[in-house]
Backbone as CSV, one residue per row, in Angstrom:
resi,resn,N_x,N_y,N_z,CA_x,CA_y,CA_z,C_x,C_y,C_z
1,MET,44.615,0.012,20.301,43.473,0.940,20.339,42.254,0.250,19.741
2,ALA,41.116,0.397,20.384,39.894,-0.246,19.913,39.443,0.389,18.618
3,PRO,38.983,-0.427,17.669,38.513,0.127,16.397,37.293,0.994,16.615
4,PRO,37.109,2.022,15.787,35.942,2.897,15.937,34.663,2.133,15.673
5,ASN,33.621,2.547,16.372,32.320,1.915,16.169,31.799,2.238,14.779
6,LYS,31.313,1.203,14.119,30.756,1.396,12.791,29.243,1.259,12.840
7,LYS,28.589,2.121,12.102,27.140,2.022,12.015,26.775,0.811,11.156
8,PRO,25.702,0.114,11.487,25.298,-1.026,10.666,24.933,-0.564,9.267
9,SER,25.224,-1.404,8.272,24.920,-1.050,6.891,23.419,-0.967,6.692
10,ASN,23.018,-0.274,5.619,21.602,-0.126,5.325,20.952,-1.481,5.084
11,LEU,21.699,-2.402,4.418,21.146,-3.737,4.167,20.902,-4.472,5.482
12,THR,21.834,-4.342,6.419,21.663,-4.993,7.725,20.440,-4.452,8.454
13,VAL,20.272,-3.148,8.397,19.116,-2.528,9.054,17.817,-2.982,8.382
14,ARG,17.821,-3.058,7.064,16.628,-3.504,6.327,16.257,-4.927,6.715
15,ILE,17.268,-5.792,6.778,17.005,-7.189,7.125,16.481,-7.298,8.557
16,ALA,17.092,-6.541,9.472,16.651,-6.577,10.870,15.205,-6.097,11.002
17,SER,14.867,-5.032,10.299,13.490,-4.523,10.346,12.510,-5.552,9.797
18,ALA,12.896,-6.192,8.696,12.033,-7.198,8.090,11.827,-8.388,9.020
19,LEU,12.893,-8.800,9.705,12.798,-9.938,10.617,11.883,-9.644,11.802
20,VAL,11.734,-8.372,12.134,10.824,-7.989,13.213,9.393,-7.869,12.702
21,LEU,9.223,-7.224,11.552,7.879,-6.921,11.057,7.166,-8.134,10.458
22,ILE,7.885,-8.924,9.681,7.235,-10.020,8.958,6.549,-11.014,9.900
23,PRO,7.197,-11.474,10.973,6.494,-12.397,11.873,5.244,-11.786,12.505
24,VAL,5.306,-10.496,12.814,4.140,-9.830,13.400,2.976,-9.816,12.408
25,VAL,3.264,-9.452,11.164,2.221,-9.394,10.134,1.653,-10.783,9.864
26,VAL,2.538,-11.772,9.722,2.091,-13.141,9.432,1.236,-13.684,10.577
27,ALA,1.667,-13.459,11.807,0.908,-13.953,12.963,-0.473,-13.300,13.040
28,ALA,-0.521,-11.985,12.845,-1.807,-11.282,12.898,-2.722,-11.741,11.770
29,ALA,-2.157,-11.934,10.580,-2.961,-12.387,9.444,-3.514,-13.786,9.693
30,TYR,-2.705,-14.632,10.301,-3.148,-16.009,10.567,-4.254,-16.042,11.621
31,VAL,-4.092,-15.260,12.685,-5.081,-15.262,13.763,-6.384,-14.608,13.313
32,GLY,-6.273,-13.538,12.523,-7.477,-12.844,12.051,-7.987,-11.832,13.055
33,ARG,-9.308,-11.691,13.111,-9.892,-10.694,13.994,-9.713,-11.090,15.454
34,PRO,-9.494,-10.099,16.345,-9.403,-8.657,16.100,-7.980,-8.161,15.847
35,TRP,-6.998,-9.082,15.934,-5.604,-8.652,15.879,-5.222,-8.144,14.493
36,PHE,-5.694,-8.811,13.460,-5.366,-8.338,12.119,-6.056,-7.009,11.840
37,ASP,-7.281,-6.869,12.320,-7.981,-5.588,12.195,-7.173,-4.468,12.844
38,ALA,-6.702,-4.724,14.071,-5.946,-3.707,14.807,-4.670,-3.336,14.072
39,LEU,-3.985,-4.328,13.501,-2.737,-4.059,12.790,-2.992,-3.223,11.539
40,VAL,-4.013,-3.581,10.770,-4.330,-2.834,9.553,-4.748,-1.408,9.892
41,ILE,-5.555,-1.242,10.933,-5.989,0.096,11.326,-4.800,0.935,11.791
42,LEU,-3.873,0.327,12.527,-2.661,1.037,12.944,-1.848,1.480,11.732
43,PHE,-1.625,0.573,10.790,-0.880,0.922,9.584,-1.606,2.000,8.778
44,ALA,-2.939,1.930,8.748,-3.713,2.935,8.016,-3.524,4.315,8.638
45,ALA,-3.504,4.383,9.956,-3.284,5.665,10.632,-1.900,6.219,10.290
46,ILE,-0.893,5.346,10.267,0.462,5.788,9.934,0.520,6.268,8.485
47,MET,-0.133,5.541,7.591,-0.137,5.948,6.176,-0.845,7.279,5.974
48,ALA,-1.944,7.486,6.711,-2.648,8.766,6.612,-1.759,9.902,7.099
49,TRP,-1.006,9.645,8.172,-0.049,10.643,8.674,1.030,10.933,7.644
50,GLU,1.574,9.890,7.029,2.613,10.084,6.020,2.078,10.870,4.828
51,TRP,0.888,10.514,4.378,0.297,11.202,3.226,0.091,12.685,3.539
52,ALA,-0.509,12.976,4.691,-0.788,14.368,5.062,0.499,15.157,5.232
53,ARG,1.513,14.522,5.774,2.807,15.170,5.969,3.425,15.592,4.637
54,ILE,3.240,14.768,3.608,3.759,15.100,2.278,2.876,16.138,1.604
55,ALA,1.561,15.921,1.631,0.633,16.819,0.945,0.626,18.212,1.557
56,GLY,1.045,18.336,2.808,1.050,19.634,3.461,2.237,20.503,3.124
57,ARG,3.173,19.985,2.346,4.332,20.796,1.974,3.913,21.917,1.027
58,ARG,4.561,23.068,1.146,4.195,24.216,0.321,5.371,24.622,-0.563
59,ARG,5.057,25.293,-1.625,6.082,25.718,-2.568,7.006,26.760,-1.951
60,ASN,8.264,26.657,-2.316,9.269,27.615,-1.868,9.663,28.497,-3.064
61,PRO,9.153,29.715,-3.143,9.425,30.558,-4.313,10.894,30.908,-4.480
62,ALA,11.677,30.771,-3.431,13.098,31.113,-3.523,13.931,30.002,-4.154
63,ASP,13.351,28.822,-4.314,14.099,27.686,-4.854,13.256,27.001,-5.921
64,PRO,13.462,27.313,-7.198,12.632,26.752,-8.260,13.034,25.356,-8.707
65,SER,14.108,24.786,-8.159,14.566,23.471,-8.622,13.501,22.413,-8.333
66,PRO,13.319,21.447,-9.256,12.244,20.457,-9.096,12.348,19.634,-7.821
67,ALA,13.576,19.268,-7.409,13.730,18.364,-6.270,13.571,19.064,-4.930
68,ALA,13.748,20.375,-4.889,13.735,21.063,-3.589,12.859,22.312,-3.613
69,ARG,11.852,22.297,-4.472,11.035,23.503,-4.603,9.958,23.601,-3.523
70,LEU,9.893,22.594,-2.651,8.863,22.582,-1.636,9.471,22.611,-0.242
71,ALA,8.843,23.346,0.630,9.313,23.435,2.010,8.243,22.873,2.937
72,ALA,8.666,22.443,4.109,7.706,21.903,5.071,6.695,22.972,5.454
73,GLY,5.445,22.583,5.512,4.385,23.516,5.865,3.688,23.088,7.145
74,ASN,2.723,23.879,7.568,1.958,23.540,8.762,0.810,22.619,8.358
75,TRP,1.118,21.339,8.293,0.147,20.358,7.843,-0.633,19.732,8.995
76,THR,-0.264,20.047,10.237,-0.780,19.306,11.384,-2.310,19.308,11.491
77,PRO,-3.007,20.462,11.440,-4.469,20.397,11.563,-5.112,19.545,10.470
78,ALA,-4.703,19.762,9.213,-5.265,18.978,8.121,-4.875,17.511,8.249
79,GLY,-3.645,17.269,8.709,-3.197,15.894,8.877,-3.978,15.156,9.940
80,LEU,-4.221,15.824,11.059,-5.006,15.197,12.120,-6.423,14.880,11.643
81,LEU,-7.001,15.790,10.865,-8.342,15.545,10.329,-8.333,14.343,9.394
82,THR,-7.318,14.255,8.546,-7.204,13.124,7.624,-7.099,11.806,8.387
83,ILE,-6.256,11.781,9.404,-6.074,10.564,10.205,-7.369,10.182,10.910
84,LEU,-8.042,11.165,11.498,-9.274,10.888,12.232,-10.371,10.339,11.326
85,ILE,-10.491,10.880,10.121,-11.523,10.406,9.197,-11.228,8.973,8.758
86,VAL,-9.965,8.677,8.457,-9.592,7.312,8.079,-9.886,6.344,9.217
87,LEU,-9.476,6.717,10.436,-9.724,5.857,11.587,-11.215,5.663,11.835
88,ALA,-11.986,6.744,11.731,-13.429,6.645,11.976,-14.087,5.699,10.975
89,ALA,-13.730,5.824,9.701,-14.328,4.964,8.677,-14.006,3.498,8.932
90,LEU,-12.761,3.202,9.285,-12.368,1.810,9.523,-12.994,1.253,10.794
91,LEU,-13.032,2.061,11.847,-13.622,1.595,13.104,-15.124,1.377,12.962
92,PHE,-15.806,2.281,12.263,-17.240,2.100,12.041,-17.500,0.836,11.226
93,ASP,-16.609,0.547,10.285,-16.795,-0.626,9.424,-16.517,-1.924,10.173
94,ARG,-15.483,-1.933,11.033,-15.065,-3.180,11.662,-15.786,-3.479,12.961
95,PHE,-16.306,-2.453,13.619,-16.948,-2.668,14.914,-18.356,-2.067,14.925
96,PRO,-19.229,-2.544,14.043,-20.583,-1.968,13.959,-21.413,-2.210,15.216
97,ASP,-21.114,-3.279,15.973,-21.887,-3.560,17.183,-21.634,-2.525,18.268
98,TYR,-20.436,-1.958,18.268,-20.076,-0.963,19.277,-20.386,0.460,18.811
99,ILE,-20.428,0.631,17.472,-20.734,1.953,16.916,-21.870,1.772,15.912
100,PRO,-23.092,1.568,16.384,-24.206,1.193,15.498,-24.807,2.382,14.740
101,LEU,-24.054,2.890,13.779,-24.571,4.004,12.989,-25.496,3.535,11.876
102,GLY,-25.246,2.332,11.371,-26.056,1.826,10.277,-25.793,2.517,8.954
103,ILE,-24.625,3.116,8.810,-24.263,3.820,7.576,-23.234,2.985,6.827
104,PRO,-23.421,2.761,5.513,-22.436,1.989,4.747,-21.056,2.636,4.800
105,SER,-20.049,1.805,4.755,-18.680,2.303,4.872,-18.322,3.269,3.757
106,TRP,-18.794,2.950,2.529,-18.421,3.807,1.407,-19.020,5.202,1.557
107,VAL,-20.179,5.299,2.230,-20.789,6.606,2.463,-19.924,7.398,3.454
108,LEU,-19.431,6.732,4.487,-18.579,7.401,5.466,-17.287,7.897,4.819
109,ILE,-16.697,7.083,3.954,-15.464,7.495,3.291,-15.717,8.667,2.357
110,ALA,-16.797,8.587,1.570,-17.116,9.671,0.639,-17.409,10.967,1.387
111,ALA,-18.208,10.869,2.447,-18.546,12.062,3.221,-17.302,12.630,3.900
112,GLY,-16.460,11.755,4.435,-15.241,12.216,5.072,-14.303,12.905,4.108
113,THR,-14.239,12.405,2.878,-13.398,13.032,1.854,-13.860,14.449,1.565
114,VAL,-15.166,14.603,1.409,-15.719,15.935,1.133,-15.480,16.874,2.314
115,VAL,-15.691,16.377,3.524,-15.483,17.200,4.718,-14.032,17.647,4.815
116,ALA,-13.109,16.737,4.568,-11.687,17.078,4.651,-11.318,18.171,3.654
117,ILE,-11.850,18.084,2.447,-11.550,19.102,1.428,-12.122,20.458,1.834
118,LEU,-13.363,20.461,2.291,-14.011,21.727,2.654,-13.345,22.386,3.863
119,VAL,-12.987,21.576,4.863,-12.400,22.133,6.079,-10.992,22.662,5.831
120,THR,-10.227,21.986,4.997,-8.839,22.392,4.766,-8.698,23.412,3.637
121,TRP,-9.759,23.670,2.890,-9.672,24.580,1.751,-9.233,26.002,2.128
122,PRO,-9.806,26.629,3.177,-9.414,28.020,3.480,-7.915,28.195,3.696
123,ARG,-7.248,27.196,4.259,-5.821,27.319,4.542,-4.949,26.792,3.407
124,HIS,-5.362,25.677,2.824,-4.495,24.993,1.856,-4.943,25.146,0.404
125,ARG,-6.124,25.695,0.181,-6.639,25.897,-1.177,-6.580,24.602,-1.980
126,HIS,-5.988,24.643,-3.181,-6.037,23.475,-4.055,-5.322,22.254,-3.463
127,ARG,-4.404,22.488,-2.544,-3.738,21.349,-1.916,-4.690,20.564,-1.020
128,SER,-5.827,21.161,-0.670,-6.807,20.437,0.137,-7.339,19.209,-0.605
129,LEU,-7.314,19.260,-1.939,-7.752,18.102,-2.714,-6.867,16.889,-2.438
130,TRP,-5.596,17.148,-2.155,-4.682,16.045,-1.872,-5.012,15.381,-0.539
131,PHE,-5.488,16.153,0.427,-5.882,15.559,1.704,-7.105,14.653,1.502
132,GLY,-8.053,15.115,0.702,-9.206,14.269,0.399,-8.811,13.006,-0.343
133,LEU,-7.906,13.152,-1.303,-7.436,11.996,-2.048,-6.723,11.013,-1.132
134,GLY,-6.003,11.539,-0.139,-5.301,10.670,0.801,-6.252,9.776,1.580
135,ILE,-7.421,10.295,1.925,-8.413,9.475,2.633,-8.834,8.294,1.767
136,LEU,-9.113,8.569,0.498,-9.485,7.493,-0.420,-8.332,6.516,-0.610
137,TYR,-7.137,7.046,-0.768,-5.966,6.224,-1.054,-5.652,5.257,0.090
138,VAL,-5.924,5.675,1.312,-5.611,4.835,2.476,-6.796,3.988,2.905
139,ALA,-7.963,4.595,3.058,-9.107,3.900,3.643,-9.650,2.799,2.742
140,VAL,-9.756,3.056,1.444,-10.329,2.052,0.538,-9.472,0.783,0.489
141,PRO,-8.154,0.876,0.254,-7.351,-0.352,0.278,-7.327,-1.050,1.639
142,ALA,-7.335,-0.270,2.729,-7.348,-0.896,4.056,-8.607,-1.733,4.238
143,MET,-9.750,-1.192,3.815,-10.993,-1.965,3.889,-10.935,-3.171,2.961
144,ALA,-10.295,-3.006,1.803,-10.181,-4.118,0.866,-9.366,-5.256,1.467
145,ILE,-8.264,-4.921,2.128,-7.432,-5.954,2.767,-8.225,-6.696,3.843
146,LEU,-8.981,-5.955,4.635,-9.786,-6.583,5.683,-10.899,-7.436,5.081
147,TRP,-11.476,-6.973,3.983,-12.506,-7.734,3.278,-11.934,-9.051,2.770
148,VAL,-10.736,-8.976,2.169,-10.084,-10.171,1.647,-9.825,-11.174,2.759
149,ARG,-9.322,-10.701,3.899,-9.021,-11.626,5.004,-10.285,-12.263,5.564
150,ASP,-11.382,-11.530,5.602,-12.635,-12.081,6.120,-13.207,-13.144,5.186
151,ASP,-13.287,-12.793,3.889,-13.871,-13.672,2.864,-15.110,-14.396,3.393
152,PRO,-16.203,-13.649,3.641,-17.370,-14.251,4.280,-18.083,-15.289,3.427
153,VAL,-17.802,-15.318,2.113,-18.519,-16.231,1.217,-17.958,-17.646,1.279
154,THR,-16.649,-17.797,1.095,-16.041,-19.129,1.003,-15.156,-19.485,2.188
155,GLY,-14.804,-18.509,3.012,-13.947,-18.796,4.147,-12.505,-19.075,3.782
156,GLN,-12.067,-18.621,2.612,-10.689,-18.839,2.171,-9.823,-17.602,2.379
157,GLY,-10.167,-16.799,3.375,-9.477,-15.525,3.561,-7.991,-15.651,3.784
158,ILE,-7.573,-16.585,4.627,-6.149,-16.703,4.929,-5.381,-17.171,3.696
159,GLU,-5.962,-18.095,2.912,-5.306,-18.545,1.687,-5.205,-17.401,0.679
160,LEU,-6.285,-16.638,0.570,-6.304,-15.526,-0.371,-5.285,-14.465,0.014
161,LEU,-5.224,-14.142,1.290,-4.281,-13.134,1.757,-2.843,-13.612,1.600
162,ALA,-2.587,-14.892,1.892,-1.236,-15.435,1.734,-0.791,-15.361,0.280
163,TRP,-1.695,-15.673,-0.634,-1.384,-15.583,-2.076,-1.054,-14.152,-2.467
164,ILE,-1.845,-13.194,-1.975,-1.611,-11.784,-2.316,-0.259,-11.317,-1.789
165,LEU,0.026,-11.622,-0.527,1.295,-11.187,0.061,2.477,-11.809,-0.671
166,ALA,2.387,-13.101,-0.980,3.471,-13.762,-1.707,3.625,-13.171,-3.105
167,LEU,2.499,-12.859,-3.729,2.532,-12.276,-5.072,3.225,-10.920,-5.068
168,VAL,2.887,-10.083,-4.103,3.470,-8.741,-4.034,4.969,-8.821,-3.758
169,ILE,5.360,-9.671,-2.810,6.783,-9.817,-2.494,7.545,-10.345,-3.700
170,ALA,6.976,-11.352,-4.382,7.638,-11.921,-5.554,7.753,-10.899,-6.679
171,THR,6.722,-10.092,-6.867,6.762,-9.076,-7.926,7.880,-8.078,-7.672
172,ASP,7.960,-7.573,-6.459,9.018,-6.611,-6.127,10.404,-7.240,-6.263
173,THR,10.540,-8.470,-5.787,11.833,-9.150,-5.852,12.225,-9.440,-7.292
174,GLY,11.279,-9.972,-8.073,11.560,-10.277,-9.472,11.871,-9.035,-10.284
175,ALA,11.143,-7.958,-10.015,11.388,-6.705,-10.731,12.762,-6.144,-10.389
176,TYR,13.131,-6.212,-9.117,14.438,-5.706,-8.703,15.563,-6.534,-9.323
177,ALA,15.426,-7.859,-9.254,16.473,-8.733,-9.778,16.632,-8.576,-11.286
178,ALA,15.525,-8.573,-12.013,15.601,-8.447,-13.467,16.074,-7.064,-13.881
179,GLY,15.610,-6.045,-13.170,16.026,-4.687,-13.504,17.517,-4.475,-13.300
180,ARG,18.052,-5.019,-12.211,19.481,-4.854,-11.934,20.345,-5.692,-12.872
181,SER,19.908,-6.898,-13.184,20.739,-7.802,-13.980,20.615,-7.565,-15.476
182,ILE,19.446,-7.135,-15.932,19.213,-6.957,-17.379,19.296,-5.491,-17.774
183,GLY,18.689,-4.630,-16.991,18.691,-3.200,-17.326,17.788,-2.922,-18.516
184,GLY,18.274,-2.056,-19.398,17.499,-1.749,-20.595,16.672,-0.498,-20.460
185,PRO,15.694,-0.323,-21.374,14.878,0.897,-21.397,14.135,1.127,-20.088
186,LYS,14.014,2.392,-19.723,13.328,2.760,-18.490,11.817,2.664,-18.669
187,LEU,11.154,2.265,-17.604,9.698,2.125,-17.640,9.010,3.477,-17.531
188,ALA,9.395,4.270,-16.573,8.815,5.601,-16.362,9.892,6.494,-15.761
189,PRO,10.840,6.947,-16.579,12.018,7.653,-16.051,11.698,8.919,-15.276
190,ARG,10.622,9.615,-15.612,10.290,10.845,-14.903,9.691,10.579,-13.530
191,ILE,9.161,9.397,-13.332,8.519,9.062,-12.064,9.444,8.237,-11.181
192,SER,10.006,7.187,-11.752,10.889,6.286,-11.005,12.047,5.893,-11.917
193,PRO,13.158,6.603,-11.848,14.260,6.404,-12.797,14.867,5.007,-12.774
194,ASN,14.702,4.254,-11.707,15.336,2.940,-11.605,14.505,1.809,-12.185
195,LYS,13.236,2.038,-12.465,12.373,0.976,-12.982,12.576,0.801,-14.483
196,THR,12.646,-0.448,-14.915,12.849,-0.765,-16.331,11.741,-1.706,-16.813
197,TRP,11.633,-1.807,-18.139,10.679,-2.739,-18.730,11.078,-4.176,-18.421
198,ALA,12.385,-4.423,-18.371,12.864,-5.757,-18.000,12.452,-6.095,-16.571
199,GLY,12.515,-5.097,-15.681,12.083,-5.315,-14.312,10.606,-5.644,-14.225
200,LEU,9.794,-4.946,-15.003,8.358,-5.238,-15.033,8.118,-6.672,-15.481
201,LEU,8.814,-7.085,-16.545,8.660,-8.455,-17.038,9.114,-9.466,-15.986
202,GLY,10.226,-9.155,-15.300,10.687,-10.043,-14.240,9.672,-10.163,-13.119
203,GLY,9.015,-9.060,-12.771,7.984,-9.094,-11.743,6.785,-9.922,-12.165
204,VAL,6.393,-9.809,-13.440,5.257,-10.587,-13.954,5.564,-12.087,-13.909
205,VAL,6.777,-12.443,-14.332,7.172,-13.860,-14.325,7.198,-14.402,-12.894
206,ALA,7.771,-13.629,-11.967,7.838,-14.071,-10.573,6.444,-14.249,-9.987
207,ALA,5.532,-13.322,-10.298,4.162,-13.431,-9.798,3.453,-14.639,-10.402
208,ALA,3.705,-14.910,-11.680,3.097,-16.077,-12.322,3.577,-17.372,-11.665
209,ILE,4.841,-17.406,-11.265,5.368,-18.582,-10.561,4.653,-18.756,-9.221
210,VAL,4.407,-17.648,-8.530,3.642,-17.718,-7.278,2.248,-18.276,-7.553
211,GLY,1.627,-17.830,-8.646,0.318,-18.361,-9.020,0.366,-19.858,-9.280
212,LEU,1.436,-20.320,-9.918,1.604,-21.753,-10.182,1.719,-22.532,-8.874
213,ILE,2.565,-22.036,-7.974,2.754,-22.721,-6.690,1.461,-22.730,-5.879
214,ALA,0.765,-21.580,-5.848,-0.492,-21.498,-5.099,-1.522,-22.457,-5.676
215,GLY,-1.596,-22.537,-6.998,-2.551,-23.440,-7.629,-2.279,-24.894,-7.304
216,LEU,-0.990,-25.259,-7.268,-0.626,-26.641,-6.958,-0.881,-26.956,-5.484
217,VAL,-0.528,-26.002,-4.597,-0.726,-26.231,-3.166,-2.209,-26.347,-2.826
218,LEU,-3.032,-25.498,-3.441,-4.463,-25.487,-3.162,-5.237,-26.476,-4.024
219,ASP,-4.520,-27.162,-4.916,-5.128,-28.178,-5.789,-6.280,-27.587,-6.610
220,LEU,-6.027,-26.447,-7.239,-7.033,-25.806,-8.071,-7.119,-26.502,-9.430
221,PRO,-8.314,-26.598,-10.010,-8.461,-27.306,-11.285,-7.847,-26.555,-12.473
222,ASN,-7.768,-25.227,-12.384,-7.252,-24.427,-13.498,-6.113,-23.542,-13.006
223,THR,-5.000,-24.183,-12.710,-3.854,-23.439,-12.187,-3.352,-22.402,-13.170
224,TRP,-3.466,-22.700,-14.464,-2.975,-21.762,-15.477,-3.725,-20.433,-15.418
225,LYS,-4.999,-20.470,-15.026,-5.765,-19.232,-14.894,-5.216,-18.379,-13.748
226,LEU,-4.857,-19.038,-12.651,-4.294,-18.303,-11.523,-2.932,-17.725,-11.895
227,MET,-2.186,-18.437,-12.726,-0.902,-17.913,-13.184,-1.089,-16.637,-14.006
228,ILE,-2.059,-16.668,-14.918,-2.332,-15.485,-15.753,-2.814,-14.324,-14.885
229,LEU,-3.735,-14.626,-13.953,-4.238,-13.577,-13.070,-3.114,-13.000,-12.220
230,SER,-2.238,-13.847,-11.717,-1.120,-13.378,-10.892,-0.207,-12.460,-11.697
231,GLY,0.066,-12.833,-12.951,0.876,-11.978,-13.804,0.222,-10.633,-14.058
232,GLY,-1.104,-10.642,-14.259,-1.817,-9.383,-14.452,-1.807,-8.515,-13.216
233,LEU,-1.946,-9.141,-12.050,-1.901,-8.383,-10.796,-0.512,-7.812,-10.538
234,ALA,0.521,-8.470,-11.073,1.872,-7.923,-10.943,1.977,-6.571,-11.643
235,VAL,1.295,-6.435,-12.781,1.277,-5.146,-13.489,0.574,-4.100,-12.632
236,ILE,-0.551,-4.480,-12.025,-1.273,-3.560,-11.144,-0.407,-3.176,-9.956
237,GLU,0.346,-4.137,-9.432,1.239,-3.864,-8.298,2.276,-2.813,-8.678
238,GLN,2.839,-2.933,-9.861,3.839,-1.969,-10.304,3.219,-0.599,-10.573
239,ILE,1.974,-0.585,-11.054,1.271,0.689,-11.250,1.051,1.377,-9.906
240,GLY,0.680,0.591,-8.889,0.523,1.161,-7.548,1.816,1.735,-7.025
241,ASP,2.915,1.057,-7.289,4.235,1.545,-6.886,4.553,2.865,-7.577
242,LEU,4.277,2.927,-8.882,4.549,4.150,-9.642,3.652,5.299,-9.196
243,ALA,2.410,4.994,-8.856,1.485,6.048,-8.410,1.987,6.709,-7.139
244,GLU,2.457,5.906,-6.192,2.980,6.477,-4.946,4.267,7.248,-5.196
245,SER,5.094,6.752,-6.115,6.326,7.465,-6.472,6.009,8.810,-7.111
246,ALA,4.988,8.837,-7.961,4.594,10.091,-8.607,4.100,11.097,-7.577
247,PHE,3.355,10.622,-6.581,2.872,11.503,-5.520,4.034,12.111,-4.751
248,LYS,4.998,11.295,-4.365,6.151,11.804,-3.616,6.972,12.770,-4.469
249,ARG,7.167,12.426,-5.734,7.949,13.306,-6.608,7.241,14.644,-6.804
250,ARG,5.923,14.619,-6.844,5.148,15.856,-7.002,5.441,16.833,-5.870
251,PHE,5.725,16.291,-4.679,5.983,17.140,-3.520,7.450,17.128,-3.095
252,GLY,8.317,16.646,-3.964,9.748,16.712,-3.704,10.238,15.838,-2.571
253,MET,9.611,14.679,-2.355,9.993,13.773,-1.272,10.533,12.473,-1.846
254,LYS,11.541,11.920,-1.185,12.099,10.631,-1.601,11.421,9.481,-0.866
255,ASP,11.245,9.615,0.443,10.583,8.601,1.257,9.373,9.220,1.932
256,SER,8.341,8.407,2.140,7.135,8.925,2.794,7.400,9.251,4.263
257,SER,8.340,8.539,4.879,8.802,8.836,6.236,10.014,7.944,6.494
258,HIS,10.468,7.919,7.736,11.580,7.040,8.115,11.176,6.190,9.320
259,ILE,9.910,5.832,9.361,9.390,5.137,10.526,9.852,3.686,10.589
260,ILE,10.172,3.089,9.423,10.685,1.717,9.379,12.172,1.797,9.065
261,PRO,13.040,1.518,10.002,14.488,1.657,9.752,14.950,0.886,8.514
262,GLY,15.623,1.605,7.632,16.152,0.981,6.429,15.164,0.844,5.302
263,HIS,13.895,1.081,5.555,12.865,0.874,4.534,12.122,2.152,4.161
264,GLY,12.211,3.180,4.963,11.437,4.388,4.704,10.126,4.352,5.460
265,GLY,9.044,4.658,4.762,7.736,4.714,5.405,6.873,3.514,5.079
266,VAL,5.719,3.443,5.727,4.779,2.357,5.465,4.250,2.458,4.032
267,LEU,3.942,3.672,3.578,3.480,3.845,2.206,4.499,3.317,1.196
268,ASP,5.778,3.504,1.483,6.821,3.041,0.574,6.830,1.518,0.460
269,ARG,6.433,0.837,1.513,6.519,-0.620,1.540,5.246,-1.301,1.046
270,VAL,4.112,-0.645,1.140,2.854,-1.337,0.824,2.120,-0.708,-0.355
271,ASP,2.781,0.180,-1.108,2.086,0.844,-2.212,1.520,-0.154,-3.224
272,GLY,2.322,-1.167,-3.573,1.834,-2.184,-4.504,0.755,-3.049,-3.893
273,LEU,0.900,-3.372,-2.605,-0.098,-4.187,-1.907,-1.454,-3.499,-1.881
274,LEU,-1.465,-2.180,-1.700,-2.727,-1.441,-1.679,-3.482,-1.608,-2.990
275,ALA,-2.770,-1.476,-4.103,-3.407,-1.586,-5.416,-3.911,-3.003,-5.671
276,VAL,-3.108,-4.000,-5.338,-3.497,-5.390,-5.576,-4.689,-5.775,-4.703
277,SER,-4.706,-5.315,-3.456,-5.808,-5.649,-2.550,-7.132,-5.115,-3.064
278,VAL,-7.117,-3.899,-3.584,-8.350,-3.329,-4.139,-8.804,-4.139,-5.349
279,ALA,-7.870,-4.519,-6.207,-8.216,-5.296,-7.403,-8.806,-6.656,-7.025
280,VAL,-8.193,-7.342,-6.070,-8.684,-8.665,-5.663,-10.027,-8.551,-4.948
281,ALA,-10.181,-7.544,-4.084,-11.464,-7.350,-3.401,-12.576,-7.070,-4.407
282,ALA,-12.265,-6.308,-5.460,-13.261,-6.033,-6.500,-13.630,-7.313,-7.250
283,LEU,-12.632,-8.147,-7.538,-12.912,-9.423,-8.203,-13.783,-10.311,-7.317
284,ASP,-13.503,-10.298,-6.019,-14.313,-11.075,-5.081,-15.753,-10.571,-5.037
285,TYR,-15.887,-9.247,-4.986,-17.208,-8.636,-4.808,-18.088,-8.822,-6.048
286,PHE,-17.499,-8.579,-7.210,-18.289,-8.648,-8.443,-18.258,-10.026,-9.094
287,GLY,-17.395,-10.915,-8.606,-17.331,-12.257,-9.142,-18.211,-13.221,-8.369
288,GLU,-17.849,-14.486,-8.407,-18.637,-15.523,-7.757,-17.954,-15.957,-6.457
289,GLY,-17.751,-15.024,-5.563,-17.077,-15.341,-4.315,-15.584,-15.175,-4.455
290,SER,-14.817,-15.879,-3.618,-13.375,-15.757,-3.623,-12.783,-16.100,-4.975
291,VAL,-11.765,-15.352,-5.374,-11.073,-15.615,-6.633,-10.589,-17.058,-6.681
292,LEU,-10.109,-17.561,-5.571,-9.574,-18.927,-5.538,-10.661,-19.988,-5.698
293,SER,-11.919,-19.604,-5.538,-13.004,-20.585,-5.639,-13.599,-20.664,-7.037
294,TRP,-13.440,-19.608,-7.832,-14.060,-19.668,-9.166,-13.068,-19.718,-10.314
295,LEU,-11.785,-19.771,-10.014,-10.804,-19.942,-11.088,-10.828,-21.387,-11.589
């Protein structure tokens, strides 16, 4: 008799998904515009959908338990508005020749946030604030990632983006490995019960190693500065991870969606990247050009 069919393990599914997604992301990042723009805008739309889907959940008075006190609500109108505003802001920013409004991107994002809150208020009341926050949470980091890849000052966008991606992956890997092998006191047990202080330290060390390798490969004069900066960004990456976890826990959700087999949602995979991208874009904007050029 033939053995029963077995479903692939979660690890197998995770690896298969990664093997499909990583080459696509790397290729788009290497080629740049317009393919990288299109990929980021697509991911931003998915993240806006995931955020709205979570924020649209409503309290269930019949079930007071913390993990299941929320039931699915009619989030679709507010969700569509959130997605449209995010898409409009990114498209206006990336394709000004085709949509010549002449309005700064930050004005479009701010105005869209206010519009989303006002339009969704009659139905969702205080939860409408979460829809507005979702626009900021998705659109600002998406623009930051695109800004980093462009790097109009020094032209080091691909190097900068490669460093960021390697840093984020190393931080997550180092934190997971150290947390599982060392354990110890919890970092934020109410938000993410599996995170430990040892894991945070492991992530910082792994990110610092990435900074060392990047400094040597790029032949930077002060590699130690990049190591310190990489370690600091690892902390920001973990804060971004915790922020997204806190948002999901607030609405009784474990995963933002199941759109990536074995991984959950896009928000679950890029929460740390969003925070790091904003930090690096800010350093680029207020510093002397690309971070890699003035270290």
